[in-house]
C-alpha positions, 0 to 999 in steps of 0.5 A: 415619587422622588429619588431619594436624596436627588439633591443631595451635597453628599460627596461620594466619598463622604458618603462610602466614610459612612456606610463603613461608620455604620458598619463598623459600629454594628461590628463588620471587620475588612472594610473594603469599596471598589469603583470601575466604570460603571459599577462598584461596590462595597465589601464587608465580613460580619461574624466570619462571612463576607458581604457584598454589595453591588452598585450599578451607577449611571453612565456618563453618556445616558440619555437623561444625562445628554439632553433636556426634556424636551430633547434639546442636548446639554452642554458638556459640564451639565452633562458632567454635573447630572451624572456626578449628581445621580451618582452621590444620590446612588451612594446616600441611598445605598448608605440608606439601605444598610441602616434600614438594614442595621437598624432591622438587626438591631431592634430584633426585626430581623436577623442579619443572616435575613437581611445580609442573605443576598449579598452573601459571597459563596465560595465562588465569589458569587454573592447567593443574589447572583446565584439564584435571581437567573434562576429565579423562573425554573425554580418556580413560584409554586416550589417557593409557596408551599412554604408559607404559612397558610393562615387558614390552616396554620 
């Protein structure tokens, strides 16, 4: 399967603007964007809830940028070009994710809370996902499974 928007010409800054536009249209406020080294994030407020979506970015020194498929080292300007392209692709993919979630909410397929629950920021500054995902093994699937409806009895 090919990566979504792997050949996009859209600059990262434009993707950030498009994300903000989609969220604003939906009624979100207080949009923020941050980037440092190999990570980025968007944050916004909706209905008095703080949301943060982290975006891991590839490092410039990753193998995929430094070497060809045959293992030969690429020249520095090609490495930089491939790295920048990968970052553009990540931002377009985040835009797609945000749009899909908002469409699902607008069409009544889901709720805002359900779609953005993992990204809700807790009082300690971590998202719900950052709190729960590291503890999934402790929670265990049996505890989760008992809450799912049983089609044979329901």
